[in-house]
Backbone as a chain_set.jsonl record, in Angstrom:
{"seq": "MESLERSNAVIDLGKRLISQLKLGDDETAQWMAHALAERIKDAENAPPEARVAAQSSCAELVFQLWERRYSLPTQLRPLKSLEPLLRTLNSLDTTSGPRFRFMQERPADMKVDKTVEKMLDLAVKLDDAARILVHYFLAAAAEEAAEEAKPWIQSAADAGADVTLEVRVVSFADDGLARSSDEAKIARETLRSKIRKLEIFADLAASHAADLRAKNDLLTDEADVAEPDEE", "coords": {"N": [[0.754, -1.002, 0.197], [0.7, 2.382, -0.673], [2.319, 5.126, 0.772], [0.292, 7.669, 2.759], [2.067, 10.333, 1.968], [3.036, 9.282, -0.339], [0.546, 8.923, -1.665], [-0.663, 11.255, -2.024], [1.33, 12.789, -3.329], [1.111, 11.735, -5.566], [-1.38, 12.293, -6.379], [-0.997, 15.116, -6.625], [0.54, 15.569, -8.617], [-0.849, 14.485, -10.338], [-2.942, 16.634, -11.003], [-1.532, 18.608, -11.697], [-0.892, 17.738, -14.136], [-3.598, 17.634, -15.339], [-4.269, 20.803, -15.212], [-2.248, 21.333, -17.014], [-3.047, 19.737, -19.437], [-5.13, 21.255, -19.976], [-4.658, 23.594, -21.276], [-5.03, 23.628, -23.972], [-6.79, 23.407, -26.961], [-7.522, 20.856, -27.539], [-9.021, 18.098, -28.666], [-9.008, 15.62, -27.401], [-7.074, 15.509, -25.345], [-8.253, 17.157, -23.393], [-10.264, 15.407, -23.002], [-9.007, 13.573, -21.811], [-7.778, 14.831, -19.317], [-10.344, 15.257, -18.117], [-10.716, 12.613, -17.863], [-8.916, 11.924, -15.855], [-9.304, 13.897, -13.746], [-11.914, 12.964, -12.534], [-10.874, 10.352, -11.612], [-8.638, 11.175, -9.721], [-11.027, 12.554, -8.012], [-12.278, 10.582, -6.657], [-10.47, 9.216, -5.705], [-9.711, 11.022, -3.379], [-12.289, 10.812, -2.321], [-13.131, 8.537, -1.642], [-14.471, 5.825, 0.033], [-13.003, 3.922, 3.027], [-12.68, 1.441, 2.888], [-12.358, 1.625, -0.048], [-11.082, 3.146, -0.892], [-8.147, 2.006, -1.603], [-8.094, 0.74, -3.95], [-9.223, 2.842, -5.598], [-7.337, 5.004, -5.558], [-4.943, 3.616, -6.574], [-6.007, 3.094, -9.115], [-6.331, 6.186, -9.644], [-3.588, 6.378, -9.282], [-2.482, 4.572, -11.433], [-3.541, 5.843, -13.988], [-2.095, 8.4, -13.86], [0.606, 7.545, -14.399], [0.711, 6.398, -16.538], [-0.162, 8.614, -18.168], [2.16, 10.657, -17.764], [4.481, 9.127, -18.377], [4.013, 9.323, -21.097], [4.597, 11.937, -21.714], [6.209, 13.479, -23.484], [5.12, 12.98, -25.946], [2.841, 14.328, -26.05], [0.738, 16.811, -27.763], [2.68, 19.762, -28.925], [2.094, 22.165, -27.83], [1.504, 21.453, -24.864], [2.716, 19.644, -23.365], [4.53, 19.07, -20.883], [7.218, 19.47, -20.365], [8.588, 20.623, -22.182], [10.418, 22.549, -22.387], [12.685, 21.514, -21.64], [13.331, 20.023, -24.167], [14.836, 21.217, -26.573], [17.254, 21.253, -25.485], [17.516, 18.432, -25.289], [17.026, 17.516, -27.816], [19.839, 18.42, -28.862], [21.44, 17.564, -27.762], [21.551, 14.411, -27.987], [22.354, 14.852, -30.361], [24.632, 15.2, -30.043], [25.952, 12.996, -29.033], [28.297, 10.417, -28.426], [28.355, 7.869, -27.837], [28.009, 5.802, -28.928], [30.011, 5.307, -30.978], [33.24, 5.297, -32.103], [35.939, 5.829, -29.206], [37.656, 8.025, -30.044], [36.624, 10.387, -32.112], [36.637, 10.839, -34.828], [38.127, 8.996, -36.438], [39.427, 5.839, -36.581], [41.104, 4.627, -33.905], [44.44, 4.277, -33.833], [46.495, 1.216, -33.378], [48.141, 0.197, -30.869], [51.054, -0.717, -30.996], [51.813, 0.608, -33.732], [54.116, 1.946, -35.411], [54.788, 5.475, -36.048], [55.311, 8.356, -37.599], [57.5, 11.087, -36.182], [56.529, 13.743, -36.682], [53.896, 13.288, -37.569], [53.062, 12.018, -35.084], [52.576, 13.952, -33.267], [50.868, 15.899, -34.617], [49.022, 14.298, -34.489], [48.459, 14.388, -31.061], [48.34, 17.019, -30.811], [45.6, 17.09, -32.132], [43.798, 14.92, -30.34], [43.814, 17.055, -28.383], [42.774, 19.051, -29.001], [40.219, 18.388, -29.351], [39.25, 17.643, -27.26], [39.33, 19.906, -25.795], [37.595, 21.14, -27.076], [35.404, 19.581, -26.206], [35.295, 20.855, -23.505], [34.16, 23.383, -23.537], [32.073, 22.67, -25.258], [30.55, 21.259, -23.157], [30.073, 23.375, -21.6], [28.486, 25.059, -22.462], [25.976, 23.446, -22.913], [25.446, 23.595, -20.259], [25.06, 26.182, -19.518], [22.813, 26.299, -20.939], [20.996, 24.073, -20.428], [20.685, 25.208, -17.496], [19.063, 27.055, -17.635], [16.723, 26.202, -19.239], [16.211, 24.523, -16.948], [14.639, 26.003, -14.966], [12.308, 26.244, -15.867], [11.435, 23.243, -15.642], [12.095, 22.313, -13.592], [9.781, 22.59, -11.1], [7.92, 20.643, -12.283], [9.842, 18.197, -12.294], [10.309, 17.734, -9.455], [7.721, 17.453, -8.701], [7.07, 15.042, -10.073], [9.285, 13.243, -8.933], [8.812, 13.381, -6.45], [6.228, 11.871, -6.533], [7.046, 9.215, -7.397], [7.151, 8.52, -9.993], [9.222, 8.063, -13.11], [12.057, 10.194, -13.381], [14.249, 10.236, -14.317], [15.794, 10.224, -17.05], [15.059, 13.177, -17.057], [16.525, 14.218, -14.731], [18.851, 13.593, -14.764], [19.793, 15.383, -17.354], [19.523, 18.071, -16.263], [21.132, 18.126, -14.141], [23.433, 18.829, -15.677], [23.613, 21.524, -15.469], [24.631, 21.764, -12.58], [27.485, 22.403, -11.021], [28.891, 20.958, -8.776], [29.355, 21.821, -6.761], [31.908, 22.293, -4.193], [32.471, 20.505, -1.129], [34.261, 19.99, 0.852], [37.638, 20.349, 1.997], [39.23, 18.495, 0.696], [37.921, 18.213, -1.561], [37.283, 20.736, -2.635], [39.886, 21.004, -3.524], [40.363, 19.591, -5.417], [38.436, 20.221, -7.114], [40.004, 23.137, -8.094], [42.235, 21.647, -9.074], [40.849, 20.833, -11.616], [40.307, 22.593, -13.059], [41.989, 24.471, -13.298], [43.444, 22.696, -14.86], [41.31, 22.641, -17.319], [41.494, 25.723, -18.081], [44.233, 25.42, -19.022], [43.961, 23.773, -20.992], [42.021, 25.173, -22.713], [43.452, 27.276, -23.062], [45.268, 26.58, -24.701], [43.908, 25.224, -26.969], [43.065, 27.851, -27.77], [45.292, 29.342, -28.945], [45.983, 27.747, -30.934], [44.036, 27.634, -32.693], [44.071, 30.335, -33.404], [46.453, 30.735, -34.566], [46.095, 29.088, -36.472], [44.231, 29.813, -37.801], [45.295, 32.72, -38.683], [46.999, 31.057, -40.755], [45.418, 30.094, -42.283], [43.882, 32.859, -43.327], [46.394, 34.008, -44.561], [46.621, 32.276, -46.81], [43.998, 32.272, -47.844], [44.582, 35.36, -48.926], [46.774, 35.064, -50.596], [45.328, 33.261, -52.781], [43.551, 34.743, -53.333], [45.04, 37.19, -54.532], [46.319, 35.829, -56.966], [44.145, 35.086, -57.805], [43.348, 37.717, -59.006], [45.288, 38.489, -60.632], [45.426, 36.772, -62.464], [42.806, 37.37, -63.928], [41.485, 38.874, -66.817], [42.563, 41.92, -67.998], [40.326, 44.973, -68.039], [38.981, 46.594, -71.037]], "CA": [[0.058, 0.028, 0.107], [1.118, 2.789, -0.97], [1.82, 5.73, 2.104], [-0.424, 8.634, 2.622], [2.46, 11.154, 1.647], [3.256, 9.593, -1.778], [-0.553, 9.432, -2.705], [-0.962, 12.785, -2.182], [1.997, 13.444, -3.877], [0.676, 11.112, -6.758], [-2.565, 13.537, -6.834], [-0.48, 16.659, -7.267], [1.286, 15.852, -10.239], [-2.224, 14.098, -11.729], [-3.433, 18.171, -11.194], [-0.599, 19.26, -12.642], [-1.07, 17.516, -15.917], [-4.589, 18.383, -15.653], [-4.566, 22.136, -15.725], [-1.564, 21.405, -18.455], [-3.483, 19.089, -20.481], [-6.519, 22.226, -20.434], [-4.255, 24.783, -21.52], [-5.262, 24.278, -25.636], [-8.341, 22.739, -27.375], [-7.281, 19.496, -28.159], [-10.305, 17.416, -27.766], [-8.543, 14.205, -26.828], [-6.475, 15.813, -24.04], [-9.642, 17.358, -22.62], [-11.135, 13.972, -22.565], [-7.932, 12.304, -20.536], [-7.902, 16.26, -18.372], [-11.525, 14.842, -17.388], [-10.796, 11.357, -17.354], [-7.9, 11.773, -14.812], [-9.813, 14.371, -12.997], [-12.64, 11.674, -12.344], [-9.897, 9.466, -10.84], [-8.666, 12.091, -8.473], [-11.973, 12.95, -7.039], [-12.682, 9.446, -6.574], [-9.155, 8.784, -4.902], [-9.982, 11.771, -2.412], [-13.617, 10.922, -2.01], [-13.385, 7.245, -1.478], [-14.323, 5.373, 1.414], [-11.938, 3.401, 3.727], [-12.999, 0.361, 2.038], [-12.313, 1.409, -1.345], [-9.985, 3.831, -0.805], [-6.649, 1.684, -1.949], [-8.275, 0.551, -5.114], [-9.408, 4.414, -5.585], [-5.703, 5.457, -5.403], [-4.395, 3.106, -7.135], [-6.148, 3.425, -10.195], [-5.791, 7.289, -10.031], [-1.996, 6.432, -9.963], [-2.06, 4.492, -12.866], [-3.395, 6.604, -15.264], [-0.937, 9.724, -13.445], [1.985, 7.56, -14.578], [0.775, 6.726, -17.841], [-0.223, 10.203, -19.063], [3.83, 11.209, -17.498], [4.855, 7.791, -19.449], [3.636, 10.377, -22.808], [5.213, 13.562, -21.768], [7.21, 13.895, -24.659], [4.219, 12.742, -27.524], [1.541, 14.828, -26.303], [0.801, 17.634, -28.736], [3.582, 20.24, -28.41], [2.053, 23.012, -26.701], [0.591, 20.846, -23.736], [3.933, 18.886, -22.97], [5.136, 20.092, -19.221], [8.931, 19.511, -20.482], [8.892, 21.421, -23.311], [11.173, 23.752, -22.542], [14.062, 20.798, -21.879], [13.251, 19.171, -25.551], [15.632, 21.727, -27.477], [17.995, 20.494, -25.038], [17.565, 16.836, -25.175], [17.791, 16.922, -28.992], [20.869, 18.922, -28.782], [22.41, 15.875, -26.691], [21.192, 13.302, -28.735], [23.162, 14.878, -31.729], [26.165, 15.311, -29.792], [26.164, 11.596, -28.418], [29.425, 9.926, -29.074], [29.015, 6.719, -26.99], [27.524, 4.49, -29.745], [30.732, 4.922, -31.904], [34.598, 4.895, -31.283], [36.161, 7.014, -28.417], [38.254, 9.013, -30.953], [35.114, 10.693, -32.878], [36.919, 11.357, -36.08], [38.824, 7.778, -37.098], [39.287, 4.327, -35.738], [42.33, 4.569, -32.899], [45.935, 3.235, -34.206], [47.104, -0.041, -32.915], [49.163, 0.631, -29.737], [52.177, -0.9, -31.572], [52.109, 1.095, -34.757], [55.175, 3.197, -35.617], [54.395, 6.717, -36.029], [56.049, 9.744, -37.685], [57.204, 12.186, -34.677], [55.714, 14.922, -36.925], [52.424, 13.125, -37.439], [52.263, 12.139, -33.796], [52.357, 15.463, -32.782], [49.872, 16.46, -34.916], [47.651, 13.433, -34.088], [48.356, 14.294, -30.282], [47.178, 18.179, -30.726], [43.638, 16.811, -32.424], [43.314, 14.767, -29.538], [44.282, 18.139, -27.05], [41.769, 20.472, -29.357], [39.06, 17.431, -29.257], [39.095, 17.357, -25.622], [39.352, 20.884, -25.292], [36.019, 21.617, -27.864], [34.341, 19.287, -25.742], [34.866, 21.381, -22.584], [33.207, 24.231, -24.436], [30.347, 22.137, -25.3], [29.928, 21.329, -21.803], [30.06, 24.765, -20.885], [27.547, 25.738, -23.285], [25.1, 22.711, -22.534], [25.495, 23.345, -19.123], [24.582, 27.447, -19.637], [21.354, 25.953, -21.356], [20.256, 23.422, -18.582], [20.834, 26.291, -16.328], [18.25, 27.939, -18.182], [15.801, 25.275, -19.238], [16.03, 23.639, -15.757], [14.169, 26.687, -14.259], [10.545, 26.043, -15.911], [11.167, 22.251, -15.842], [12.316, 21.822, -12.019], [8.666, 21.92, -10.211], [7.547, 19.15, -12.718], [10.397, 16.947, -12.131], [9.985, 17.533, -8.372], [6.744, 16.865, -8.45], [6.957, 13.604, -10.559], [10.156, 12.647, -8.128], [7.975, 13.021, -5.222], [5.297, 10.665, -6.807], [7.624, 8.063, -7.768], [7.636, 8.671, -11.697], [10.412, 8.08, -13.794], [12.949, 11.387, -14.076], [15.836, 9.661, -14.396], [16.273, 11.312, -17.819], [15.575, 14.252, -16.882], [17.522, 14.648, -13.49], [20.639, 13.616, -15.687], [19.949, 16.654, -18.102], [19.162, 19.231, -15.256], [22.468, 17.851, -14.029], [24.376, 19.599, -16.371], [23.628, 23.069, -14.718], [25.08, 21.532, -11.563], [28.814, 22.308, -11.274], [29.35, 20.363, -8.07], [30.229, 22.866, -5.68], [32.854, 21.554, -3.068], [31.798, 20.465, 0.761], [35.23, 19.738, 2.102], [38.869, 20.926, 1.317], [39.664, 17.903, -0.591], [36.929, 18.252, -2.936], [37.837, 22.205, -3.396], [41.516, 21.016, -3.825], [40.059, 18.663, -6.628], [38.082, 21.4, -8.102], [40.571, 23.62, -8.422], [42.94, 21.194, -10.135], [39.928, 20.617, -12.896], [39.68, 23.645, -13.257], [43.213, 24.799, -14.118], [43.26, 21.822, -16.183], [40.315, 23.08, -18.098], [42.385, 26.56, -18.379], [45.176, 25.409, -19.925], [43.541, 23.238, -22.408], [41.624, 26.547, -23.099], [44.538, 28.233, -23.517], [46.465, 26.041, -25.78], [43.159, 25.823, -27.946], [43.086, 29.337, -28.442], [46.294, 29.74, -29.783], [46.103, 26.841, -32.327], [42.834, 28.198, -33.184], [44.488, 31.822, -34.023], [47.367, 30.222, -35.583], [45.248, 28.34, -37.808], [43.469, 31.002, -38.317], [46.609, 33.438, -39.646], [47.366, 30.636, -41.604], [44.229, 30.051, -43.071], [43.811, 34.16, -43.757], [47.516, 34.174, -45.29], [46.027, 31.299, -47.68], [43.506, 33.301, -48.614], [44.902, 36.318, -49.585], [47.56, 34.511, -51.337], [44.465, 32.792, -53.495], [43.028, 36.198, -53.893], [46.251, 38.297, -55.228], [46.691, 34.999, -57.813], [43.051, 35.563, -58.738], [43.7, 38.902, -60.008], [46.206, 38.489, -61.577], [44.988, 35.751, -63.274], [41.695, 38.117, -64.608], [42.415, 39.821, -68.179], [42.567, 43.777, -68.09], [39.224, 45.32, -69.262], [39.469, 47.539, -72.137]], "C": [[1.235, 1.295, 0.05], [1.0, 4.108, 0.14], [1.009, 6.735, 1.47], [0.298, 10.258, 1.854], [2.497, 10.893, 0.002], [1.788, 9.59, -2.274], [-0.817, 10.807, -2.595], [-0.236, 13.292, -3.354], [1.696, 13.178, -5.491], [-0.405, 12.193, -7.541], [-2.028, 15.139, -7.097], [-0.184, 16.274, -8.772], [0.059, 15.317, -11.13], [-2.894, 15.759, -11.842], [-2.904, 18.417, -11.471], [-0.935, 19.233, -14.058], [-2.262, 17.992, -16.114], [-4.707, 19.77, -15.934], [-3.172, 22.279, -17.13], [-2.255, 20.801, -19.485], [-4.715, 20.296, -20.815], [-5.943, 23.514, -20.926], [-4.669, 24.475, -23.273], [-6.452, 23.576, -25.585], [-8.118, 21.777, -27.669], [-8.069, 18.697, -27.106], [-9.819, 16.069, -26.792], [-7.963, 14.64, -25.168], [-7.525, 16.482, -23.149], [-9.906, 16.217, -22.187], [-10.178, 13.423, -21.402], [-7.981, 13.808, -19.304], [-9.176, 15.355, -17.432], [-11.66, 13.996, -16.82], [-9.916, 11.252, -15.589], [-8.74, 12.744, -13.456], [-11.098, 13.547, -12.273], [-12.221, 10.948, -11.152], [-9.418, 9.785, -9.437], [-9.756, 12.479, -7.468], [-12.212, 11.881, -6.252], [-11.244, 9.037, -4.906], [-9.46, 9.593, -3.455], [-11.301, 11.49, -1.719], [-13.575, 9.601, -1.592], [-13.397, 6.877, 0.327], [-13.442, 4.481, 1.827], [-12.021, 1.944, 2.558], [-12.696, 0.158, 0.626], [-11.321, 2.481, -1.58], [-8.169, 3.364, -1.651], [-6.855, 1.446, -3.489], [-8.434, 1.973, -5.912], [-7.728, 4.704, -6.193], [-4.72, 4.864, -6.219], [-4.773, 3.072, -8.692], [-6.206, 4.789, -10.61], [-4.154, 7.167, -10.344], [-1.81, 5.479, -11.306], [-2.351, 5.274, -13.612], [-2.561, 8.241, -15.388], [0.038, 8.849, -14.223], [1.603, 7.211, -15.887], [0.289, 7.627, -18.884], [1.65, 10.498, -18.875], [4.586, 10.229, -18.475], [5.022, 8.937, -21.284], [3.803, 11.565, -22.892], [5.401, 14.196, -22.882], [6.029, 13.695, -26.09], [2.721, 13.244, -27.08], [1.408, 16.189, -26.97], [1.562, 18.78, -27.995], [2.935, 21.737, -27.31], [1.292, 22.69, -25.384], [1.853, 19.81, -23.182], [4.505, 19.951, -22.075], [6.371, 20.487, -19.22], [9.347, 20.006, -21.252], [10.269, 22.294, -23.457], [12.816, 22.705, -22.415], [14.017, 20.08, -23.479], [14.098, 19.786, -26.427], [17.297, 21.163, -27.125], [18.399, 19.265, -25.2], [18.209, 16.823, -26.948], [19.179, 17.602, -29.403], [21.95, 17.537, -28.314], [22.889, 15.185, -27.537], [22.232, 13.478, -30.058], [24.382, 14.822, -31.566], [26.549, 14.073, -29.484], [26.873, 11.237, -29.352], [29.5, 8.56, -28.451], [28.462, 5.256, -27.565], [28.986, 4.213, -30.637], [32.421, 4.442, -30.871], [34.904, 5.865, -30.245], [36.561, 8.28, -28.733], [37.398, 9.21, -32.043], [35.784, 10.606, -34.237], [37.414, 9.995, -37.16], [38.92, 7.087, -35.822], [41.054, 4.634, -34.934], [43.404, 3.519, -33.838], [46.235, 2.47, -33.426], [47.941, 0.694, -32.259], [51.087, 0.813, -30.468], [52.625, -0.434, -32.952], [52.906, 2.207, -34.758], [54.422, 4.58, -36.26], [55.628, 8.052, -36.424], [55.988, 10.486, -36.649], [56.156, 13.469, -35.334], [54.501, 14.654, -36.999], [52.062, 12.741, -36.305], [51.909, 13.26, -33.185], [51.325, 16.171, -33.467], [48.469, 15.829, -34.236], [47.081, 14.117, -32.224], [47.424, 15.84, -30.112], [45.788, 17.978, -31.275], [43.268, 16.446, -31.596], [42.953, 15.579, -28.416], [43.28, 18.665, -27.709], [40.292, 19.811, -29.137], [38.574, 17.973, -27.959], [38.736, 18.718, -25.294], [37.77, 21.598, -25.73], [35.052, 20.699, -26.735], [34.065, 20.0, -24.364], [34.173, 22.698, -22.628], [31.962, 24.128, -24.897], [29.784, 21.969, -23.823], [29.444, 22.28, -21.39], [28.565, 25.537, -21.426], [26.061, 24.822, -22.654], [24.53, 23.077, -21.088], [24.518, 24.867, -18.817], [22.943, 26.858, -20.083], [20.835, 25.629, -21.086], [20.094, 24.309, -17.939], [19.545, 27.143, -17.002], [16.668, 27.586, -18.33], [15.136, 24.657, -18.002], [14.766, 24.649, -15.161], [12.508, 26.378, -14.381], [10.787, 24.766, -15.429], [11.148, 21.82, -14.496], [11.069, 21.437, -11.095], [8.403, 20.762, -10.749], [8.207, 18.405, -12.458], [10.516, 16.948, -10.505], [9.031, 16.578, -8.081], [6.425, 15.116, -8.788], [8.362, 12.671, -9.605], [9.628, 12.319, -6.843], [6.879, 11.851, -5.237], [5.698, 9.177, -6.926], [7.515, 7.742, -9.138], [8.775, 8.878, -11.589], [10.796, 9.524, -13.931], [14.028, 11.274, -14.178], [16.355, 10.609, -15.428], [16.834, 12.966, -17.689], [16.386, 15.131, -15.808], [19.043, 14.672, -14.237], [21.069, 15.22, -16.619], [20.088, 17.699, -17.325], [20.78, 19.039, -14.647], [23.785, 18.677, -14.303], [24.78, 21.046, -16.126], [24.513, 22.937, -13.318], [26.751, 21.566, -11.694], [29.693, 21.71, -10.183], [30.165, 21.032, -7.223], [30.756, 21.777, -4.735], [32.252, 21.615, -1.947], [33.006, 20.422, 1.487], [36.583, 20.307, 1.037], [39.54, 20.043, 0.638], [39.033, 17.914, -1.941], [37.313, 19.406, -3.754], [39.203, 22.003, -3.68], [41.142, 20.266, -5.716], [39.441, 19.646, -7.809], [38.979, 22.083, -8.655], [41.72, 23.131, -9.465], [41.935, 20.715, -11.6], [39.963, 21.446, -13.47], [40.794, 24.805, -14.107], [43.77, 23.685, -15.13], [42.765, 22.088, -17.506], [40.839, 24.212, -18.714], [43.264, 26.253, -19.615], [44.908, 24.792, -21.361], [42.796, 24.282, -23.19], [42.565, 27.083, -23.729], [44.982, 27.819, -25.031], [45.411, 26.084, -27.308], [42.844, 26.826, -28.619], [44.04, 29.948, -28.971], [46.687, 28.873, -30.865], [45.094, 27.155, -33.213], [43.027, 29.583, -33.832], [45.428, 31.588, -34.751], [47.005, 29.729, -36.662], [44.56, 29.398, -38.619], [43.961, 32.008, -39.307], [46.628, 32.707, -40.768], [46.302, 30.398, -42.818], [44.047, 31.544, -44.123], [44.794, 34.372, -44.768], [46.78, 33.154, -46.587], [45.113, 31.721, -48.636], [43.85, 34.536, -49.008], [45.87, 36.213, -50.733], [46.596, 34.286, -52.661], [43.676, 34.042, -54.305], [43.668, 36.668, -54.896], [45.986, 36.904, -56.625], [45.471, 35.103, -58.683], [43.115, 36.701, -59.879], [44.107, 39.324, -60.537], [46.026, 37.642, -62.671], [43.822, 36.377, -64.066], [42.483, 39.155, -65.713], [41.704, 41.359, -67.647], [41.111, 43.829, -68.871], [39.782, 46.297, -69.794], [38.372, 48.547, -71.815]], "O": [[2.352, 1.235, 0.565], [-0.144, 4.353, 0.524], [0.865, 6.887, 0.257], [-0.412, 11.127, 1.348], [2.182, 11.741, -0.834], [1.619, 10.225, -3.315], [-1.37, 11.303, -3.577], [-0.752, 13.996, -4.222], [1.899, 13.968, -6.413], [-0.379, 12.7, -8.662], [-2.624, 16.06, -7.655], [-0.688, 16.708, -9.808], [-0.079, 15.587, -12.323], [-3.37, 16.025, -12.946], [-3.465, 19.155, -12.28], [-1.166, 20.126, -14.874], [-2.336, 18.822, -17.02], [-5.293, 20.025, -16.986], [-3.184, 23.152, -17.998], [-2.1, 21.339, -20.581], [-5.231, 20.232, -21.932], [-6.682, 24.496, -20.999], [-4.497, 25.528, -23.886], [-7.056, 23.199, -24.581], [-8.894, 21.597, -28.608], [-8.073, 18.537, -25.885], [-10.273, 15.717, -25.703], [-8.37, 14.17, -24.105], [-7.461, 16.14, -21.969], [-9.798, 15.961, -20.988], [-10.548, 12.95, -20.328], [-8.363, 13.412, -18.203], [-8.976, 14.896, -16.307], [-12.266, 13.895, -15.753], [-10.274, 10.686, -14.557], [-8.752, 12.289, -12.312], [-11.015, 13.706, -11.055], [-12.804, 10.849, -10.072], [-9.587, 9.152, -8.395], [-9.498, 12.701, -6.285], [-12.383, 12.13, -5.059], [-11.295, 8.757, -3.708], [-9.465, 8.917, -2.427], [-11.445, 11.907, -0.57], [-14.47, 9.582, -0.747], [-12.799, 7.302, 1.315], [-12.851, 4.025, 0.849], [-11.318, 1.745, 1.567], [-12.699, -0.933, 0.056], [-10.788, 2.523, -2.689], [-7.322, 4.144, -2.088], [-6.0, 1.843, -4.281], [-7.699, 2.146, -6.884], [-7.303, 4.483, -7.327], [-3.721, 5.495, -6.565], [-3.845, 3.023, -9.5], [-6.158, 4.949, -11.83], [-3.568, 7.665, -11.304], [-0.95, 5.77, -12.137], [-1.367, 5.702, -14.214], [-2.415, 8.977, -16.364], [0.538, 9.617, -15.045], [2.304, 7.849, -16.673], [0.312, 7.472, -20.105], [2.34, 10.527, -19.894], [5.298, 10.718, -19.353], [5.887, 9.078, -22.148], [3.385, 12.297, -23.789], [4.886, 15.257, -23.235], [6.225, 14.308, -27.139], [1.674, 12.785, -27.537], [2.32, 16.887, -26.526], [1.366, 18.967, -26.794], [3.416, 22.098, -26.236], [0.549, 23.522, -24.864], [1.417, 19.103, -22.273], [4.827, 21.122, -22.279], [6.833, 21.401, -18.537], [10.575, 20.034, -21.326], [10.925, 22.572, -24.461], [13.858, 23.061, -22.964], [15.087, 19.544, -23.765], [14.356, 19.015, -27.352], [18.19, 20.817, -27.899], [19.597, 18.99, -25.255], [19.29, 16.382, -27.337], [19.615, 17.181, -30.474], [22.944, 16.92, -28.696], [24.053, 15.105, -27.93], [22.781, 12.545, -30.645], [25.217, 14.53, -32.423], [27.757, 13.934, -29.678], [26.686, 11.383, -30.56], [30.599, 8.006, -28.469], [28.436, 4.135, -27.056], [29.194, 3.057, -31.009], [32.699, 3.824, -29.844], [34.171, 6.854, -30.262], [36.212, 9.333, -28.199], [37.339, 8.348, -32.92], [34.968, 10.001, -34.934], [37.155, 9.958, -38.363], [38.691, 7.386, -34.65], [42.038, 4.824, -35.648], [43.2, 2.411, -34.332], [46.33, 3.024, -32.331], [48.493, 1.68, -32.746], [51.91, 1.728, -30.484], [53.654, -0.916, -33.424], [52.581, 3.279, -34.247], [53.434, 4.442, -36.98], [56.516, 8.505, -35.702], [54.929, 10.725, -36.069], [55.254, 14.02, -34.701], [53.729, 15.524, -36.595], [50.868, 12.905, -36.054], [50.841, 13.381, -32.584], [50.851, 17.132, -32.862], [47.453, 16.327, -33.751], [45.899, 14.319, -31.945], [46.323, 15.961, -29.575], [44.87, 18.691, -30.869], [42.257, 17.06, -31.255], [42.115, 15.232, -27.584], [42.442, 18.927, -26.847], [39.325, 20.5, -28.812], [37.572, 18.667, -27.784], [37.812, 18.832, -24.489], [37.036, 22.301, -25.035], [33.957, 21.18, -26.441], [32.924, 19.931, -23.906], [33.585, 23.045, -21.604], [31.052, 24.952, -24.988], [28.738, 22.479, -23.424], [28.376, 22.226, -20.779], [27.841, 26.346, -20.845], [25.19, 25.427, -22.029], [23.351, 22.892, -20.787], [23.511, 24.842, -18.109], [21.993, 27.135, -19.35], [19.743, 26.199, -21.078], [18.911, 24.323, -17.6], [19.306, 28.149, -16.334], [15.702, 28.2, -17.876], [13.95, 24.339, -17.909], [13.774, 23.989, -14.852], [11.687, 26.289, -13.468], [10.266, 24.8, -14.314], [10.29, 21.01, -14.146], [11.051, 20.395, -10.441], [8.534, 19.755, -10.052], [7.57, 17.385, -12.197], [10.939, 15.843, -10.166], [9.124, 15.472, -7.549], [5.838, 14.271, -8.114], [8.341, 11.441, -9.667], [9.864, 11.285, -6.217], [6.648, 11.085, -4.302], [4.998, 8.198, -6.668], [7.815, 6.592, -9.459], [9.425, 9.458, -10.719], [9.996, 10.221, -14.554], [14.837, 12.201, -14.137], [17.095, 11.552, -15.148], [17.851, 13.626, -17.902], [16.774, 16.294, -15.914], [19.971, 15.481, -14.234], [22.098, 15.896, -16.601], [20.96, 18.46, -17.742], [21.551, 19.986, -14.802], [24.727, 19.036, -13.596], [25.828, 21.62, -16.422], [25.089, 23.954, -12.931], [27.277, 20.759, -12.46], [30.918, 21.756, -10.292], [31.365, 20.875, -7.0], [30.238, 20.681, -4.524], [31.548, 22.576, -1.637], [32.983, 20.756, 2.672], [36.571, 20.573, -0.165], [40.452, 20.459, -0.076], [39.503, 17.691, -3.056], [37.588, 19.409, -4.954], [39.763, 22.993, -4.151], [41.653, 20.524, -6.806], [39.808, 19.794, -8.975], [39.05, 21.867, -9.865], [42.123, 23.81, -10.409], [42.526, 20.25, -12.575], [39.644, 21.306, -14.651], [40.6, 25.59, -15.035], [44.484, 23.956, -16.095], [43.378, 21.909, -18.559], [40.834, 24.114, -19.941], [43.133, 26.639, -20.776], [45.381, 25.106, -22.453], [42.968, 24.251, -24.409], [42.504, 27.354, -24.928], [45.025, 28.453, -26.085], [45.728, 26.627, -28.366], [42.434, 26.851, -29.779], [43.852, 31.048, -29.49], [47.595, 29.171, -31.642], [45.232, 26.975, -34.423], [42.249, 29.97, -34.704], [45.421, 32.234, -35.799], [47.561, 29.921, -37.743], [44.464, 29.629, -39.824], [43.437, 32.243, -40.396], [46.366, 33.277, -41.827], [46.485, 30.537, -44.027], [44.058, 31.478, -45.352], [44.407, 34.85, -45.835], [46.356, 33.92, -47.452], [45.228, 31.643, -49.859], [42.958, 34.865, -49.79], [45.883, 37.013, -51.669], [46.883, 34.972, -53.643], [43.35, 34.173, -55.485], [43.195, 36.682, -56.033], [45.162, 37.368, -57.413], [45.517, 35.19, -59.91], [42.993, 36.646, -61.103], [43.807, 40.376, -61.101], [46.521, 37.889, -63.771], [43.775, 35.824, -65.165], [43.488, 39.861, -65.624], [40.644, 41.652, -67.093], [40.741, 43.16, -69.836], [40.78, 46.882, -69.374], [38.289, 49.594, -72.456]]}, "num_chains": 1, "name": "protein.A"}
C-alpha cells in the first residue's frame, strides 16, 4: 500500500497534468484531463474500504500520462523547455561509436612519424578542449531550461514517477560545488586543467586562422592576376 505522503504526491502530479492538458483546445487532451479529474475525485473521496483501489486506479492513469509526456501535443508538453536541450544532447552523443570521434584509434604498436605523432596528439587535445566548451554551453542551456522544468521534475519524483532522464539533463547545470577541503582541491585542479587546455586551443585556433587568412590572401592575389584587364 502506498503511503499517504506518496498518494498525495501522485494526486498533486495528477492535478498538474490536468492544468497542463487544459491549456489547449485538443479534444483528446480535454478528455484525458476529465478522466484524470474523475479518478482524482474518487481517490480523494472514496470510503476507507475502497480507498486503496481508487488510489491505485488514479496512480495508474497519472503514470500512464507521465510516460507520454513527450508525445503530447507540443503546446501541452510539461517539459517542453527541455526538448531543445535533449535534441542537442542526442545530436552530440558519441557513446555509440569509437572513443576518438573522427577516425579509428591506431594500434598501440604502430610506429608513427614524430611529426605525424605530434599532429595527432594536438588533434586529441583540441577535441578534449572542444568538449570542455561544448559542456560549458550545454550547462548554461540546462540551467536556463531547468528553471521551468524543475517544479515538474520535483513533483514527478515525489510521486515516484520516472524522471531519470530529466534529472541527468538538469545535472548539467550543477557544477558540483565542493563541500570539503579535499573536494575544493580537486575542483581547483580540474579548473586549472581546463584553463590550460582552453588556452592551448585558443593559441592553436588563432595560429591556424592566421595561416588560413594568409592562404586566402594568396589565392585572392593570384585570382586578381589571372583576370584579364578590362579594355
